[in-house]
C-alpha positions in Angstrom: 0.0 0.0 0.0 1.4 3.4 -1.0 2.1 5.9 1.8 0.5 9.2 1.0 1.1 12.6 2.7 -2.1 14.2 1.5 -5.9 13.9 1.6 -8.2 14.0 -1.4 -11.3 16.0 -0.8 -13.9 18.0 -2.8 -14.8 21.7 -2.2 -16.1 24.9 -3.7 -14.1 28.0 -4.7 -15.3 30.9 -2.5 -12.6 33.5 -3.2 -10.0 34.3 -5.8 -6.6 35.3 -4.3 -3.4 36.7 -5.9 -0.8 34.5 -7.7 -3.1 31.7 -8.9 -4.3 31.0 -5.3 -7.9 30.3 -4.3 -9.8 30.0 -1.0 -11.8 26.7 -1.0 -14.5 25.6 1.3 -14.3 21.8 1.7 -17.4 19.7 1.9 -16.8 19.2 5.7 -16.8 23.0 6.2 -13.0 23.6 6.5 -11.5 26.6 4.7 -8.3 25.8 2.7 -6.0 28.0 0.7 -5.1 26.2 -2.5 -3.0 26.8 -5.6 -3.3 25.1 -9.0 -1.2 21.9 -9.2 1.5 21.8 -11.9 -0.1 18.9 -13.7 -3.3 20.9 -14.0 -1.5 23.7 -16.0 -0.6 23.8 -19.7 3.1 23.7 -20.8 3.0 27.5 -21.3 2.1 28.1 -17.7 -1.6 28.9 -18.1 -4.4 27.0 -16.4 -6.3 24.3 -18.5 -9.6 25.8 -17.3 -10.5 29.1 -15.8 -11.7 28.8 -12.3 -14.4 31.1 -11.0 -16.2 31.5 -7.7 -18.7 28.6 -7.2 -16.7 26.0 -9.2 -16.5 22.5 -7.6 -12.9 21.2 -7.4 -10.9 18.2 -6.2 -8.1 19.1 -3.7 -5.1 17.4 -2.3 -4.8 18.8 1.2 -1.4 18.4 3.0 -1.4 16.4 6.2 1.4 18.5 7.5 -0.7 21.7 7.3 -4.4 21.2 6.9 -4.9 24.8 5.7 -2.9 24.4 2.4 -3.7 22.4 -0.6 -3.5 22.0 -4.4 -6.4 21.9 -6.9 -5.9 18.8 -9.0 -9.1 18.8 -11.1 -12.6 20.2 -11.6 -15.6 18.1 -10.5 -17.8 17.1 -13.5 -21.5 17.6 -12.9 
């Protein structure tokens, strides 16, 4: 079994911050600051999809600091 140092969770974008950072409200009510993961960006550095307030996303939340995470994908409706 692979040892992971992050949690996968879903949440909703509630605020856009500077430098490609976002404030996300997780489904359990926790607020997390998240950036866009490198694998979610294009080779030129742009994001594959524009994220706006209200979008549902999948996050990897660090177990070392539960207030930081990375957005890894959008949730498909």
